[in-house]
C-alpha positions as MATLAB code, in Angstrom:
seq = 'MIRTVAVGGLGAIGLPVARALDGGVDGLQLIAVAARDEARARDRVAGFADPPRVVTLPELAAADIVVEAVPAALFKQIAVPAIEAGRVLIPASVGALLPRMELVRRAQQTRARIVVPTGALLGLDAVRAAAEGPVESVSIETRKPPAGLLGAPYLVRNGIDIAGITEPLRVFAGTAFDAARGFPANVNVAAALALAGIGPTRTRVEIWADPTVARNTHTIRVEADAARFTMTIEGVPSAENPRTGKLTALSVLACLRGLVSTLKVGS';
ca = [
     -41.797 -168.610   41.251;
     -42.332 -165.372   43.189;
     -40.108 -164.844   46.234;
     -41.372 -162.596   48.995;
     -39.259 -159.744   50.375;
     -39.364 -157.784   53.632;
     -37.389 -154.595   54.246;
     -36.197 -153.484   57.667;
     -35.551 -149.754   57.833;
     -37.109 -147.072   55.655;
     -34.299 -144.546   55.518;
     -31.750 -143.682   52.852;
     -31.314 -147.350   51.869;
     -34.510 -149.172   52.744;
     -37.037 -146.707   51.372;
     -35.628 -146.556   47.805;
     -35.402 -150.360   47.786;
     -38.980 -150.711   49.000;
     -40.204 -148.211   46.397;
     -38.431 -150.069   43.608;
     -39.952 -153.371   44.710;
     -43.391 -151.776   44.872;
     -42.846 -150.488   41.330;
     -42.298 -154.055   40.189;
     -39.286 -156.368   40.045;
     -39.773 -159.654   38.205;
     -39.755 -162.605   40.590;
     -39.992 -160.513   43.782;
     -42.908 -159.272   45.885;
     -42.628 -156.814   48.775;
     -44.874 -158.052   51.579;
     -43.653 -156.276   54.728;
     -41.597 -153.403   56.085;
     -40.473 -152.412   59.562;
     -38.849 -149.420   61.235;
     -38.259 -148.038   64.709;
     -41.152 -145.599   64.261;
     -44.149 -147.652   63.082;
     -46.367 -144.609   62.526;
     -43.747 -142.992   60.300;
     -43.295 -146.286   58.448;
     -47.037 -146.409   57.719;
     -46.903 -142.874   56.354;
     -43.969 -143.708   54.108;
     -45.629 -146.681   52.440;
     -49.170 -145.291   52.378;
     -48.777 -144.087   48.805;
     -47.396 -147.362   47.469;
     -49.326 -149.099   44.701;
     -49.585 -152.187   46.920;
     -48.756 -151.066   50.476;
     -46.917 -153.780   52.424;
     -47.734 -154.725   55.998;
     -45.930 -152.741   58.679;
     -44.580 -155.240   61.209;
     -42.033 -155.447   64.002;
     -38.390 -156.030   63.127;
     -38.409 -159.734   64.153;
     -41.580 -160.366   62.125;
     -39.748 -159.556   58.898;
     -38.508 -163.151   59.023;
     -41.846 -164.294   57.578;
     -40.553 -163.339   54.104;
     -38.279 -165.478   51.944;
     -35.735 -162.656   51.672;
     -35.049 -160.124   54.433;
     -33.257 -156.842   53.705;
     -31.626 -155.247   56.744;
     -31.146 -151.467   56.491;
     -31.437 -150.219   60.062;
     -28.923 -148.587   62.430;
     -26.238 -151.061   63.476;
     -27.587 -151.168   67.032;
     -30.759 -152.845   65.729;
     -28.972 -155.305   63.435;
     -29.537 -158.405   65.585;
     -33.275 -157.769   65.886;
     -33.539 -158.471   62.171;
     -30.603 -160.800   61.552;
     -31.203 -163.372   64.291;
     -34.887 -164.143   63.502;
     -34.150 -164.275   59.759;
     -31.292 -166.721   60.277;
     -33.262 -168.842   62.731;
     -36.066 -169.077   60.153;
     -33.640 -170.167   57.423;
     -34.207 -167.091   55.280;
     -31.959 -165.194   52.880;
     -30.571 -162.191   54.761;
     -29.209 -159.203   52.839;
     -27.443 -156.980   55.384;
     -26.679 -153.357   54.603;
     -25.015 -153.002   58.025;
     -22.173 -155.323   57.082;
     -19.950 -153.770   59.733;
     -22.340 -155.099   62.371;
     -21.766 -158.631   61.073;
     -17.984 -158.664   61.609;
     -18.093 -158.948   65.434;
     -20.961 -161.448   65.168;
     -19.538 -164.145   62.922;
     -21.296 -166.735   65.061;
     -24.354 -165.786   63.012;
     -22.639 -167.201   59.930;
     -22.039 -170.472   61.739;
     -25.662 -170.519   62.886;
     -26.830 -169.886   59.318;
     -24.998 -173.038   58.254;
     -27.078 -174.995   60.755;
     -30.434 -173.465   59.803;
     -29.718 -173.435   56.032;
     -30.089 -169.666   55.955;
     -27.998 -167.571   53.565;
     -26.276 -164.262   54.238;
     -25.754 -162.405   50.970;
     -23.630 -159.279   51.381;
     -24.311 -156.611   48.740;
     -21.385 -154.779   47.190;
     -22.648 -151.466   48.539;
     -20.809 -148.245   47.721;
     -17.764 -150.169   46.539;
     -16.329 -151.638   43.376;
     -14.152 -154.533   42.354;
     -15.347 -157.102   44.892;
     -15.391 -159.732   42.133;
     -11.690 -159.099   41.540;
     -10.935 -159.232   45.269;
     -12.847 -162.483   45.686;
     -11.067 -164.008   42.709;
      -7.635 -162.906   43.951;
      -8.394 -164.345   47.397;
      -8.682 -167.813   45.857;
      -4.870 -167.632   45.683;
      -2.138 -166.058   47.840;
      -2.769 -162.427   48.817;
      -0.100 -160.256   50.389;
      -2.218 -157.284   51.402;
      -5.586 -155.580   51.047;
      -6.211 -152.029   52.184;
      -8.884 -149.380   51.862;
      -8.626 -145.637   52.370;
     -11.923 -143.876   52.988;
     -12.322 -140.106   52.767;
     -15.591 -138.479   53.753;
     -16.797 -134.931   54.315;
     -16.672 -134.339   58.098;
     -20.479 -134.320   58.327;
     -20.475 -137.968   57.273;
     -18.344 -138.984   60.262;
     -19.788 -136.845   63.043;
     -20.865 -138.836   66.075;
     -18.828 -141.968   65.290;
     -18.113 -143.831   68.567;
     -14.342 -143.868   67.911;
     -14.245 -140.082   67.548;
     -16.353 -139.538   70.660;
     -14.340 -142.000   72.706;
     -11.028 -140.423   71.727;
     -12.159 -136.811   71.883;
     -11.471 -136.155   68.197;
     -13.260 -132.985   67.070;
     -13.715 -132.725   63.305;
     -16.524 -130.173   63.185;
     -14.367 -127.189   62.249;
     -11.410 -128.712   60.425;
     -10.190 -127.001   57.253;
      -7.659 -129.616   56.093;
      -7.847 -133.412   55.677;
      -7.361 -135.255   58.970;
      -6.670 -138.968   59.335;
      -8.875 -140.041   62.199;
      -8.268 -143.798   62.129;
      -5.708 -146.351   60.972;
      -6.055 -150.016   61.854;
      -7.843 -153.240   60.982;
     -11.266 -153.586   59.410;
     -12.425 -155.315   62.586;
     -11.513 -152.327   64.771;
     -12.863 -149.878   62.189;
     -16.244 -151.640   62.261;
     -16.446 -151.238   66.023;
     -15.385 -147.592   65.988;
     -17.343 -146.432   62.930;
     -20.403 -148.718   62.686;
     -22.270 -146.338   60.371;
     -19.319 -145.585   58.102;
     -17.283 -148.663   57.244;
     -19.707 -151.125   55.695;
     -17.566 -150.905   52.562;
     -14.477 -151.941   54.526;
     -16.397 -154.806   56.128;
     -17.598 -156.081   52.750;
     -14.042 -155.844   51.414;
     -12.708 -157.812   54.386;
     -15.299 -160.569   53.972;
     -14.613 -160.809   50.243;
     -10.858 -160.946   50.683;
      -8.459 -161.848   53.485;
     -10.569 -161.230   56.566;
     -11.166 -158.388   59.027;
      -7.901 -158.670   60.964;
      -5.625 -158.578   57.911;
      -7.511 -155.925   55.952;
      -6.076 -152.470   56.709;
      -8.271 -149.377   56.908;
      -7.585 -145.657   56.953;
     -10.409 -143.178   57.545;
     -10.017 -139.492   56.750;
     -12.286 -136.579   57.590;
     -11.725 -134.448   54.521;
     -13.409 -131.063   54.078;
     -11.955 -130.792   50.560;
     -14.141 -133.606   49.179;
     -17.864 -133.513   48.461;
     -18.193 -137.237   47.863;
     -17.500 -140.361   49.906;
     -14.278 -141.635   48.346;
     -12.927 -145.160   48.755;
      -9.574 -146.345   47.386;
      -8.786 -150.070   47.478;
      -5.281 -151.462   46.999;
      -4.617 -155.181   46.554;
      -1.295 -157.003   46.282;
      -1.896 -160.621   45.304;
      -0.121 -163.458   43.559;
      -2.562 -163.243   40.633;
      -2.800 -159.460   40.288;
      -1.980 -156.055   41.666;
      -4.716 -153.444   41.419;
      -5.901 -150.114   42.763;
      -9.499 -148.899   42.492;
     -11.136 -145.628   43.502;
     -14.810 -144.767   43.655;
     -16.417 -141.432   44.513;
     -19.937 -141.962   45.785;
     -22.528 -139.210   46.085;
     -23.733 -139.002   49.713;
     -27.437 -139.481   50.332;
     -29.288 -136.229   50.991;
     -31.190 -137.960   53.803;
     -28.116 -139.490   55.470;
     -24.613 -138.242   54.520;
     -23.087 -141.346   56.098;
     -24.627 -143.402   53.279;
     -23.986 -143.127   49.554;
     -26.761 -143.152   46.969;
     -25.136 -146.185   45.356;
     -25.779 -148.383   48.394;
     -29.537 -148.669   47.879;
     -29.011 -149.381   44.184;
     -26.522 -152.105   45.103;
     -29.055 -153.778   47.407;
     -31.619 -153.689   44.608;
     -29.123 -155.190   42.154;
     -28.365 -157.896   44.730;
     -32.079 -158.715   44.988;
     -32.416 -158.949   41.225;
     -29.427 -161.290   41.115;
     -31.171 -163.729   43.443;
     -33.974 -164.359   40.954;
     -32.634 -163.387   37.527;
     -32.088 -165.968   34.802;
     -28.833 -164.304   33.742;
     -26.445 -163.113   36.464;
     -23.287 -161.252   35.448;
     -20.300 -161.416   37.796;
     -19.050 -164.106   40.122;
];
C-alpha cells in the first residue's frame, strides 16, 4: 500500500526530504508541498520528476503523512489541521511542541499520531529504554558557532551580544521547557531528548555560543538505574541555515522509511 506524504517548508530540512521522496522511496508518494512563499515553492519543485501540488499549510493535511519543517511560529498552521484530520505528523520543530502538549491529547481523540524524528541527535533508543525504569538525571550541553544562535529570542530579550565573541560563552542554563521558549530554532534536539526521557521540566540544558567549534555539538549525559552513559555528536551545519544540521533532514527521511518498511531496526 502506498502512503501519501506532504511536506511543509522547503528549506534546509523540507527540500532535501521532498527531493528524496520525488526520487523514489518504496511505499511513499509525495503529493503536496507548502511554504510561506508559494511562488518560490513552485520554483523549487518545478524540476522534480513528478512535481507535487503547491498548497497552503493547512491543506497539507490531505496527505496520510505530514512533515512539518517550517519556522516554529508557523508550527500550528500545519500541526493542528493534521491532527484534526487524524494524520501522522512528523514535526521537525519539536521545540514548538513542548508548550503545546494539548496537541498530544487531541491526537489521542482523533487517532492521529505524532512521530518525533531523532533529528541531529543520537542515542534516543537508549534514553527511551532507560526511562522505562528509574532515571536520576538527563542533561544536554549544546555548543554552536555564534552564527547558529544569532537572533534567538532569549538572547534578544536579555541583551546578550554574541556577534563578536572570541571565547566560548554559556548563554543559557535551565530546563528543556524554558530552552524551547528561548531558542525555538535551536533546541529541537533538547526537546526530542526531553520527550524521549524524563520530560521537559526535569531535563537540564546548557547552550554555549562557541567560536572555537565549526560544528553543532551536542553532549548528552544520563544517570539511570539501568545505565550511565555519555554521548557526543558533532553535526555539520546546513549551508542554507546554520541553525540546522545536515543530519536533521536525513533523520526525517529515515523516520519516513521506518513508517512503511518491512524491517525496522531500533525501538
